[in-house]
One Martini backbone bead per residue (centre of mass of N, CA, C, O) as a GRO file, in nm:
protein
   72
    1MET     BB    1   2.107   1.032   0.460
    2PRO     BB    2   1.890   0.894   0.637
    3GLU     BB    3   1.744   0.614   0.709
    4LYS     BB    4   1.438   0.483   0.671
    5GLN     BB    5   1.167   0.385   0.894
    6TYR     BB    6   0.966   0.099   0.923
    7GLU     BB    7   0.675  -0.080   0.996
    8PHE     BB    8   0.698  -0.456   1.072
    9THR     BB    9   0.523  -0.538   1.353
   10HIS     BB   10   0.258  -0.436   1.268
   11VAL     BB   11  -0.065  -0.577   1.249
   12PRO     BB   12  -0.324  -0.546   1.070
   13LYS     BB   13  -0.634  -0.585   1.007
   14ARG     BB   14  -0.748  -0.895   0.853
   15ARG     BB   15  -1.054  -0.853   0.876
   16SER     BB   16  -1.214  -0.838   0.564
   17ASN     BB   17  -1.272  -0.778   0.211
   18SER     BB   18  -1.067  -0.977   0.138
   19ILE     BB   19  -0.963  -1.254  -0.023
   20LYS     BB   20  -0.750  -1.361   0.194
   21TRP     BB   21  -0.937  -1.285   0.482
   22GLY     BB   22  -1.270  -1.288   0.441
   23ASN     BB   23  -1.315  -1.641   0.415
   24LEU     BB   24  -1.231  -1.732   0.692
   25LYS     BB   25  -1.191  -1.933   0.935
   26VAL     BB   26  -1.129  -2.000   1.244
   27ASN     BB   27  -0.780  -2.062   1.258
   28GLU     BB   28  -0.735  -1.980   0.963
   29LEU     BB   29  -0.489  -1.997   0.700
   30PRO     BB   30  -0.347  -1.875   0.437
   31MET     BB   31  -0.194  -1.979   0.112
   32TRP     BB   32   0.057  -1.760   0.073
   33ILE     BB   33   0.338  -1.623  -0.047
   34ALA     BB   34   0.278  -1.334  -0.003
   35GLU     BB   35   0.353  -1.058   0.211
   36MET     BB   36   0.113  -0.772   0.256
   37ASP     BB   37   0.065  -0.701   0.590
   38PHE     BB   38   0.118  -0.390   0.580
   39GLU     BB   39   0.175  -0.081   0.618
   40ILE     BB   40   0.181   0.206   0.467
   41ALA     BB   41   0.376   0.418   0.362
   42PRO     BB   42   0.383   0.748   0.438
   43GLU     BB   43   0.454   0.851   0.143
   44ILE     BB   44   0.210   0.723   0.011
   45LEU     BB   45  -0.018   0.842   0.168
   46ALA     BB   46   0.043   1.137   0.121
   47SER     BB   47   0.008   1.121  -0.198
   48MET     BB   48  -0.287   1.023  -0.187
   49GLU     BB   49  -0.399   1.270  -0.011
   50ASP     BB   50  -0.323   1.484  -0.226
   51LYS     BB   51  -0.497   1.375  -0.451
   52LEU     BB   52  -0.772   1.371  -0.298
   53GLY     BB   53  -0.779   1.690  -0.253
   54VAL     BB   54  -0.855   1.778  -0.543
   55LYS     BB   55  -1.155   1.647  -0.625
   56ALA     BB   56  -1.030   1.567  -0.915
   57PHE     BB   57  -1.049   1.344  -1.206
   58GLY     BB   58  -0.838   1.281  -1.481
   59TYR     BB   59  -0.647   1.305  -1.740
   60GLU     BB   60  -0.318   1.196  -1.748
   61SER     BB   61   0.015   1.253  -1.756
   62VAL     BB   62   0.337   1.114  -1.759
   63PRO     BB   63   0.602   1.195  -1.617
   64ALA     BB   64   0.940   1.156  -1.667
   65GLU     BB   65   1.014   1.085  -1.364
   66HIS     BB   66   0.869   0.807  -1.355
   67TYR     BB   67   1.076   0.650  -1.520
   68GLN     BB   68   1.323   0.695  -1.347
   69ALA     BB   69   1.204   0.573  -1.089
   70VAL     BB   70   1.159   0.291  -1.195
   71ALA     BB   71   1.465   0.243  -1.288
   72ASP     BB   72   1.577   0.288  -0.987
   0.00000   0.00000   0.00000
């Protein structure tokens, strides 16, 4: 299976209502350790869009596959 390619060169809009970027002055940078300002992977977005398409959320059980995916 070919390795998937992800976009790590595009920087999304940083001025938003986020704690990290929302309260900065012009030309000021936050002093954070982790850099999480990348676009979400297409597989994650697709899964979230599928879930939102249900238009109803309730209590759900966690499938056994979840635990194996986390362990892997």
